[in-house]
C-alpha positions in Angstrom: 116.2 -3.0 91.9 118.1 -6.1 91.0 121.6 -6.3 89.5 120.4 -6.6 85.9 118.1 -3.6 86.2 120.9 -1.6 87.8 123.3 -2.4 85.0 120.7 -1.4 82.3 120.1 1.8 84.2 123.8 2.7 84.4 124.2 2.0 80.7 121.1 4.0 79.7 122.1 7.0 81.7 125.6 6.9 80.4 124.5 6.7 76.8 121.9 9.5 77.3 124.8 11.7 78.4 126.9 10.6 75.4 129.6 9.2 77.6 131.9 6.2 76.9 132.6 3.6 79.6 136.1 5.0 79.8 134.8 8.5 80.5 132.4 7.3 83.2 135.2 5.2 84.7 137.5 8.3 84.8 134.8 10.3 86.6 134.3 7.6 89.2 138.0 6.7 89.6 137.5 3.1 88.5 138.6 1.1 85.5 136.5 0.9 82.3 136.4 -2.9 82.9 134.6 -2.2 86.2 132.0 -0.1 84.4 131.6 -2.9 81.8 131.1 -5.5 84.5 128.5 -3.3 86.2 126.5 -2.9 83.0 126.6 -6.6 82.1 125.9 -7.7 85.6 129.2 -9.6 86.0 130.3 -7.8 89.1 128.6 -8.2 92.4 129.9 -4.9 93.8 
Protein backbone atom coordinates (compact mmCIF):
# COMPACT_ATOMS: atom_id res chain seq x y z
CA UNK A 1 0.00 0.00 0.00
CA UNK A 2 1.48 3.35 -0.97
CA UNK A 3 1.24 6.58 1.00
CA UNK A 4 -1.75 7.95 -0.94
CA UNK A 5 -3.73 4.72 -0.47
CA UNK A 6 -2.90 4.71 3.25
CA UNK A 7 -4.15 8.27 3.60
CA UNK A 8 -7.41 7.47 1.83
CA UNK A 9 -7.86 4.41 4.04
CA UNK A 10 -7.29 6.38 7.25
CA UNK A 11 -9.75 9.03 6.12
CA UNK A 12 -12.40 6.51 5.05
CA UNK A 13 -12.21 4.55 8.29
CA UNK A 14 -12.28 7.73 10.37
CA UNK A 15 -15.36 8.99 8.53
CA UNK A 16 -17.13 5.60 8.75
CA UNK A 17 -16.81 5.88 12.51
CA UNK A 18 -18.09 9.47 12.51
CA UNK A 19 -14.85 10.82 13.94
CA UNK A 20 -13.22 14.16 13.37
CA UNK A 21 -9.51 14.49 12.77
CA UNK A 22 -9.30 16.04 16.22
CA UNK A 23 -10.99 13.04 17.85
CA UNK A 24 -8.70 10.56 16.09
CA UNK A 25 -5.68 12.65 16.98
CA UNK A 26 -6.72 12.65 20.64
CA UNK A 27 -7.04 8.87 20.66
CA UNK A 28 -3.60 8.47 19.11
CA UNK A 29 -1.86 11.17 21.12
CA UNK A 30 -0.88 13.23 18.09
CA UNK A 31 -1.96 16.60 16.73
CA UNK A 32 -4.91 17.07 14.38
CA UNK A 33 -2.40 18.53 11.93
CA UNK A 34 -0.55 15.20 11.92
CA UNK A 35 -3.76 13.34 11.05
CA UNK A 36 -4.45 15.83 8.28
CA UNK A 37 -0.97 15.33 6.88
CA UNK A 38 -1.39 11.55 6.95
CA UNK A 39 -4.68 11.79 5.10
CA UNK A 40 -3.35 14.15 2.44
CA UNK A 41 -0.06 12.32 2.05
CA UNK A 42 2.05 15.30 3.12
CA UNK A 43 3.80 13.45 5.95
CA UNK A 44 6.26 10.64 5.33
CA UNK A 45 5.88 9.18 8.84
